[in-house]
C-alpha positions in Angstrom: 0.0 0.0 0.0 2.8 2.4 0.9 5.6 0.7 -1.1 6.8 3.9 -2.9 7.0 5.8 0.3 8.7 2.9 2.1 11.3 2.6 -0.7 12.1 6.3 -0.6 12.6 6.2 3.2 14.7 3.0 2.9 17.0 4.7 0.4 17.3 7.8 2.5 18.0 5.9 5.7 20.5 3.5 4.1 22.4 6.4 2.6 22.5 8.2 5.9 20.5 11.0 4.4 18.4 11.7 7.5 18.2 13.8 10.7 16.8 13.0 14.1 14.9 15.3 16.3 16.1 15.8 19.9 12.8 14.3 21.0 13.5 11.1 19.0 17.0 10.9 20.3 15.9 11.1 23.9 13.1 8.6 23.4 15.6 6.2 21.7 17.9 6.4 24.7 15.0 6.1 27.2 13.9 2.8 25.5 17.4 1.4 25.3 17.6 1.6 21.5 20.4 2.9 19.3 20.5 4.4 15.8 21.2 1.0 14.2 18.0 -0.3 15.7 16.1 2.6 14.2 17.7 2.2 10.8 16.8 -1.5 10.9 13.1 -0.7 11.8 12.9 1.5 8.6 14.9 -0.7 6.3 13.3 -4.0 7.1 9.9 -2.7 8.5 6.7 -1.5 7.0 4.6 1.7 7.1 1.6 0.9 9.2 0.0 4.3 9.3 0.0 7.6 7.4 -0.8 10.7 9.5 -1.5 14.3 8.6 -0.4 17.1 10.9 -3.5 19.2 11.5 -1.5 22.4 11.9 1.1 22.1 9.0 -0.7 19.7 6.7 2.5 17.6 6.5 2.3 13.9 6.2 4.1 11.6 8.7 4.6 7.9 8.3 4.6 5.4 11.2 7.0 2.4 10.6 7.0 -0.8 12.6 9.8 -3.3 12.5 12.4 -5.4 14.2 15.4 -4.0 16.2 18.7 -5.7 15.8 18.1 -7.5 19.1 14.8 -8.9 17.6 12.6 -6.6 19.6 9.8 -4.6 18.0 10.0 -0.8 17.7 8.2 2.0 15.9 9.4 5.2 14.4 7.6 8.2 12.9 9.2 9.9 9.9 8.5 12.6 7.5 10.2 14.0 4.4 12.1 17.1 5.3 13.8 20.0 3.5 16.7 19.3 1.2 15.5 15.7 0.5 16.3 14.3 3.9 14.2 12.0 6.1 13.3 13.4 9.5 13.0 10.9 12.4 10.4 12.5 14.6 10.0 9.9 17.4 10.9 6.3 18.2 9.6 3.9 20.8 9.5 0.2 21.7 6.3 -1.5 20.7 4.5 -4.5 22.0 6.1 -7.8 21.1 4.1 -9.3 18.3 4.8 -10.9 15.0 4.8 -8.5 12.0 
């Protein structure tokens, strides 16, 4: 359903063409995740929801996938300026099969 969007984010993340908000960084640390976990969630995960920001009209995409330690995490991304992906937030998710 979101394969074009997923592919674009995968290419951006794999190329290191992304930025992370301070909020996402803090949440990542709080949940015991690292940047390699988050990259894996995007590269091997799936978009499970498209959201529209009511104030800005921007679209955000919620990815769900496996961390490197086989946990499940989610991250919310959007397309930023200058063609970069923006990691807005990250968090551990319930353990369930994708």
